[in-house]
C-alpha positions in Angstrom: 112.6 86.1 83.1 109.4 86.0 81.6 108.3 83.0 84.4 109.1 85.5 87.0 107.0 88.3 85.4 104.2 86.1 84.9 104.3 84.7 88.3 104.4 88.5 89.9 101.6 89.4 87.7 99.3 86.5 88.9 100.5 87.2 92.8 99.7 90.6 92.6 96.3 90.4 91.2 95.8 87.7 93.9 96.7 90.0 96.6 94.5 92.4 95.5 91.1 90.0 95.0 92.3 88.5 98.7 92.4 92.0 100.4 89.0 93.1 98.5 87.6 89.7 100.0 88.6 90.6 103.5 86.8 94.1 103.1 83.4 92.3 101.8 83.8 90.0 104.5 83.8 92.3 107.3 81.0 94.3 105.7 79.0 90.9 105.6 79.8 90.9 109.7 78.8 94.1 110.5 75.6 94.3 108.1 74.3 91.1 106.6 75.1 88.5 104.3 73.3 90.1 101.2 76.6 92.1 100.7 78.5 88.9 99.7 77.0 90.4 96.1 79.8 93.0 96.3 82.1 90.0 95.1 80.7 90.7 91.6 83.1 93.7 91.4 86.1 90.9 91.2 85.0 89.9 88.2 86.6 92.6 85.9 89.7 92.1 87.7 89.8 88.5 86.7 89.0 89.1 83.3 91.8 91.8 82.9 94.1 89.3 84.5 93.1 86.6 81.9 93.3 89.1 78.8 96.8 90.4 80.4 98.3 87.3 80.8 97.3 86.2 77.3 98.2 89.3 75.3 100.7 91.0 77.2 102.5 88.3 79.1 101.6 90.0 82.5 103.0 93.4 81.4 101.4 96.3 82.7 100.8 99.6 80.5 102.7 102.5 80.1 100.2 105.5 81.2 97.6 103.6 83.1 97.5 100.6 85.2 94.1 98.7 84.8 94.6 95.9 87.6 95.3 98.9 90.3 92.3 100.9 88.9 90.1 97.5 88.8 91.3 96.7 92.5 90.1 100.3 93.5 86.8 99.5 92.2 86.4 96.1 93.9 87.3 97.8 97.5 86.5 101.1 98.0 82.6 100.5 98.0 83.3 98.3 101.2 85.3 101.0 102.8 82.6 103.1 102.1 79.7 100.9 103.9 82.1 100.3 106.9 82.7 104.2 107.4 79.1 105.1 107.0 78.0 102.2 109.3 80.5 103.2 111.7 79.5 106.7 111.6 75.9 105.6 112.4 76.8 103.3 115.1 79.4 105.1 116.9 79.0 103.1 120.1 81.6 100.2 120.4 81.1 97.1 122.4 82.5 96.8 125.7 84.5 93.7 124.5 86.2 95.2 121.2 89.9 95.1 121.1 92.4 97.5 119.7 95.3 96.2 117.6 98.0 96.4 119.8 100.8 94.3 121.3 98.4 92.8 123.7 96.0 91.9 121.0 98.6 90.0 119.4 99.8 88.3 122.3 96.0 87.1 123.0 95.3 85.8 119.8 98.5 83.8 119.9 97.7 82.2 123.3 94.2 81.4 121.9 95.8 79.3 119.1 97.7 77.2 122.0 94.5 77.0 124.3 91.5 76.6 122.1 92.1 72.9 120.9 88.2 72.5 119.9 88.6 75.4 117.4 90.2 75.2 114.1 92.9 77.9 113.2 90.5 79.6 110.7 87.6 79.7 113.4 89.9 81.1 115.9 91.2 83.7 113.5 87.9 85.0 112.5 86.7 85.1 116.0 90.1 87.4 116.9 89.2 89.6 113.8 85.5 90.0 114.6 86.7 91.2 118.4 88.7 94.1 116.7 87.2 97.7 117.3 85.3 99.0 114.2 87.6 102.0 113.9 90.8 99.9 114.0 89.3 97.9 111.3 88.7 100.6 108.9 92.2 102.1 109.5 93.6 98.9 108.8 91.8 98.3 105.8 93.0 101.6 104.8 96.5 101.3 105.6 96.5 97.6 103.9 95.1 99.4 100.6 97.7 102.0 100.8 100.4 99.7 101.1 99.1 97.1 98.5 98.9 100.0 96.1 102.7 100.8 96.1 103.9 97.0 96.7 101.5 95.9 94.1 102.7 98.6 91.5 106.4 97.5 92.6 105.4 93.5 91.8 103.7 94.4 88.6 105.9 93.6 85.4 106.9 97.2 83.8 104.8 98.4 80.8 106.5 99.2 77.6 108.4 102.5 77.5 108.7 102.5 81.5 112.3 102.4 82.6 113.3 101.4 86.2 114.1 104.9 86.9 110.7 106.1 86.2 109.2 103.4 88.2 111.6 104.1 91.3 110.4 107.8 90.9 106.6 106.7 90.6 107.0 104.5 93.8 108.5 107.2 95.9 105.8 109.4 94.7 103.4 107.0 95.8 104.7 106.6 99.3 104.1 110.3 99.8 100.8 110.3 98.1 99.8 107.4 100.6 101.0 109.0 103.7 98.9 112.3 102.7 95.9 110.5 101.8 96.0 108.5 105.1 96.6 111.4 107.3 93.7 113.3 105.4 91.2 110.5 105.8 92.0 109.7 109.6 92.4 112.9 111.0 89.5 114.7 109.1 86.7 111.9 109.8 87.7 112.0 113.4 86.5 115.5 113.3 83.0 114.4 112.2 80.2 115.3 114.6 77.2 113.6 115.2 75.3 116.3 113.4 77.5 116.9 110.3 76.8 113.2 108.4 77.6 115.2 105.4 81.1 115.9 106.0 81.4 112.0 105.9 80.1 112.0 102.3 82.3 115.0 101.5 85.2 113.4 103.0 85.1 109.9 101.4 84.1 111.3 97.9 87.5 113.6 98.0 89.3 110.6 99.0 87.9 108.3 96.6 88.8 111.0 93.9 92.5 111.4 95.2 92.7 107.5 95.0 92.8 108.0 91.1 96.3 109.0 91.3 97.5 105.7 91.8 96.4 104.0 88.5 97.9 107.0 86.8 101.4 107.5 85.8 101.5 110.6 84.0 103.4 112.9 86.4 106.3 110.6 86.0 106.4 108.7 82.9 108.1 111.0 80.0 107.0 111.3 76.3 109.8 111.0 74.0 109.2 113.6 71.1 109.4 112.0 67.7 111.2 115.0 66.1 114.8 115.3 66.4 117.0 118.2 65.7 116.6 122.1 65.6 113.0 121.6 63.9 111.8 119.4 66.5 113.0 121.7 69.3 111.2 124.5 67.4 107.9 122.8 67.0 107.8 121.5 70.6 104.9 122.4 72.5 104.9 123.5 76.2 102.9 120.3 77.1 105.1 118.1 75.1 108.4 119.9 76.7 107.2 119.9 80.5 104.6 117.1 80.2 105.8 115.6 83.4 105.6 118.7 85.6 102.6 120.0 84.3 100.9 116.6 85.1 102.3 116.7 88.6 101.2 120.3 89.1 97.5 119.1 87.8 97.6 116.2 90.4 98.4 118.8 93.3 95.7 121.2 92.3 92.7 119.4 91.1 93.3 115.6 92.9 95.1 116.1 96.1 96.0 119.1 97.8 93.4 121.5 96.1 90.6 119.2 97.3 92.1 118.6 100.5 92.4 122.3 101.1 88.7 123.0 100.1 87.6 120.2 102.5 89.6 121.4 105.6 88.4 125.1 104.9 85.0 123.9 104.9 85.4 121.9 107.9 86.7 124.9 109.8 84.3 127.5 108.5 81.1 125.9 107.7 81.1 123.1 110.6 83.3 125.3 113.0 85.8 122.7 113.7 89.2 123.6 114.4 92.3 122.2 116.2 96.2 122.4 116.1 96.8 119.7 113.4 93.8 120.8 111.2 95.0 124.2 111.0 98.9 122.7 110.4 97.5 120.7 107.5 95.4 123.3 106.1 98.5 125.6 105.7 100.3 122.9 104.3 97.8 122.2 101.6 97.8 126.1 101.0 101.5 126.2 100.5 101.4 123.3 98.1 99.0 124.7 96.0 100.5 128.4 96.0 103.8 126.8 95.3 102.8 124.5 92.2 100.9 127.9 90.9 104.5 129.4 91.2 106.0 126.5 89.5 103.6 126.6 87.0 104.1 130.3 86.2 108.1 129.8 86.1 107.7 126.9 83.6 105.6 129.1 81.6 108.0 132.0 81.3 110.8 129.6 80.9 109.2 128.0 78.0 108.1 131.6 76.4 111.8 132.9 76.7 113.3 129.9 75.3 111.1 130.1 72.3 111.7 133.8 71.6 115.3 133.1 72.0 115.1 130.2 69.1 113.1 132.3 66.7 115.6 135.1 67.0 118.5 132.7 66.1 116.5 131.3 63.3 115.7 134.9 62.0 119.3 136.0 62.0 121.2 135.3 58.6 
């Protein structure tokens, strides 16, 4: 069992580095070879892997995942550069290709016909011919999928149960879908005369990605005290820690910022369409329902505390 965990820890970090390397390679392709210096960002992930494998046998931590956080640090700059480069050079070459079934068939047929090229060279040519927008979207998709799969493969940290991991992975799936929809839909609404909106969307997207290294909304903290005294002294944060952290993430990391950006797009930049309005309403409902949930939790805690104090006061 220890060998399997050790292997999964290495494979996961190797996949993180591979995807980050693909992102850097794409940046050097569209800009210049000077951007190979972005590979320096891989160094903290390598150091973390060595330390974790040596001291913790590859096991992750309970509340926070350093490999996922360092993976985000290594790939987010590449996505920023690609997004900004694409927005400044919107025109695509005529020969660019979209990633669809015909593209996959053409790449497969080239492998059979071009005998003078190696498979790697042919593969690089095929990737270089992909349209910039499809390239960026593919990186976003691979990043989110790998975050989910990587967290699944990483050995469990101390105190994290399989039930909590399964809940966390399900939350990650929903979060990833919302984030991908936010970036793809909102960035597609950017006009040529509003480059500031690109920076705003990318900044909010980067902020929302911080949910993946954090496990506060699922992993529970077991109170050390037991019995009547422990129940009496339990605070609101201790008793409802998972619910409160889930509300905080929705209000300040995901749906709250998403709502602000979409309202800004509709009011300040005068951009509106049916899907933008729908998702703005969806974010508004999530914010309102989370505030309602917070009020209910506080009222229930106050009522339970009052009843406990009355029971103790009675002889």
